[in-house]
N, C-alpha and C positions, 0 to 999 in steps of 0.2 A: 453524552450520548454514545452508544456503541454502534458501529457500522461494520458490516461484513463487506469487504471489497475484493472483487476478483479483477486482477490485472493481467491481461494478455499482451505480451511484448512482441512487436514486429519491427525489428530494426532492418532498414533497407540493406540488401546484400551489397549494394554498390557504395555504401558509406565507407570512407577510408578507415582502415584499421586503427590508426592513431586517434582519430576522432571518436570512434566507438570506445576505445580504451579510456579516453578522457571523460566521456559521458558516464561510463560505468563506474569510474572512480568517484565522480561527484554524486552519483545515485547512491552508492554504498555509504558514503559519508553522511549524506542527508538522511537516509533511512535509519542509520544507526543513531544519529542525533535525536531523531523523533522517537526511537525506541527508548533511549536513555531518559527522555523527557516524559515517558509514559503515554505518549499520544498514539504510537504504533505499538499496540500491546502484543500482537502475535503476527507472525508471518510464516507461511508454509509454502514450499515449492510444490508444484503439481508434477508428478512423475511423467516424464516423456513430453512435457510441454515447456515452453518458455513462458510460464505463467505462475501466479501465486494467488493464494487466498490469504487475506489479511484481516485483522480486527483492529479498528481504530477506536480510541476513546477520546472524544473531542467535545468541545462545548456545544457545537451545533453544526447544521449543514454548511454554513458559511465557512467555519474553520476547516472542515473536511475539504471543501472545495479549494480553499487556499493552499492547503497542504498538498493535495493531489496535483494542482496546477504548478506547484513548485518542484515537482519531481523532474529531474533532468531528462528522464525517459518518457515523460508524459506524452510528448508529441508522437511517440511511437507505440502508444498503448491504446487498447480497447479496454474501457473500465466499466464495470457493473457494480453499482452500490445498492446495498440493502440495509435499511435501518433495522436495528435489533432492539427488542424490548425483553425485559426479564420475564421468563415464563412463571406463571403462578405456582407450578409444581417444583421449581428449582429449590434445592436444599442448600446450596453454597451461598454465603453472604458476600463473597468477593467477586461475583460475576455480574454485577450491575453496571 
């Protein structure tokens, strides 16, 4: 299943810089691992915001939930999830 996920990050300003750096390093490693595995198919930054639009290709809602809950930044995020279905007018075979 494909999911469109918007993630808005709100790290508290009083969080120590070394803790932020450690969380960000874990977040990057985890997200890149998911990208290499084909689970996190696309990620785009939103200009002027600490946010992204992402496309996940996962087995089901449960797998997506587990992946998102595993994000080191998850506790600092507002997340919006939209399931995606192939449009009947789509011409590409690799977008399902």
